[in-house]
C-alpha positions, 0 to 999 in steps of 0.5 A: 462528853467528859474528858479522861486521863490515862497515866502510864508509869513504866520500867525502862525497856518495858515498851511503856512509851511505845504502848502509850503512843499506840494507845493514843493513836487508837483513842485519837488523843495526845500522849505526853512525856518529854514535852511536859518536861521541856515546857516545864523547863522553859517556864521554870527558867523565867526570871521572877519578873516574868513569873506571871507571864509564864503562868499565863502560858499554862492555860487551856488552848495556849498550853495545848498549842505550846506542847504541840509545838515541841518535839516528841521523843521517838527514841529511848531516853535513859537517865544515867545520872543520880536524881537531884530534886528541883522543886520549881521545875516539878511545880511547873510539871504539876501545874501543866499536868493539872491543866491538861487533866482539866482541859483535854483527854490525853495520856501522860507518861511518867512525871508522877502523874498518877500521884498528882491526879490520884483524887480525880475520878476520870483517871486510869493509872497504869504501871507497866513492868517486865522481866529483866531479860525482856527489857534488855532485849528490847533496849538492845533492839531499839538502841543498838547497843550491847546487852551489858550496856543495856542492862546498866542503862535499865538499872540506872534509869529505874533507880532514877525513876524510883528516887524521883517518885519517892521524893516527889510523892513524900516517900511512896514507892514507884513500883507499889501496885497499890498506887495504880488501877492496874499493873501489866506485864508487857512480856506476857501480854505484848504491846497489843495485849497491854493496849487492850487491857488499858482500854478495858480499864478505861471502859470500867472506870468511865462506864460502858455507855460512855466508852461505847459512845466515845469509841463511836465518836472517834471511829 
């Protein structure tokens, strides 16, 4: 059976990471976010002498095992610093994402994955957004901070993500709905509603027969 990839871009505080994690549990696949950055950081830190050795760690089962051994992020991680490009690091992220797409079904959160994999037919790309008040309330609840601090974290993190996306996609806008198969409002749909909509998109993209067979196989 063909593998598939779901990419999820999201505003900070929309619940995108939690939605990705719950969806991955339902589909019996992995959701990757911080582990891709962690592994890319490790590999990009190799000296040139070990460059080929690092490349070899990006292959198939070795990559899956390496990612599985890294800690998974369970709490929100805002980006409060200004965006600074790192071409070598991003190149490793691209190669990790490409190898994942070649070898397994999974969800990839952020990392310009929608852009990196845009030519592939087995990818469902999703953008999740919500009104500011909803995001603030969600960040306050998850991080136990004041609403004023939560709003500043949202502003700074979303700016970082927008600058990151614009730089590595050659000037594209992170929030442009044309980049994605579907854009969802998590405040209106709720987490479960977003999950249902993404599964419907997967069914549409991969085909009803394929989808029904896949769901039978994981039940």
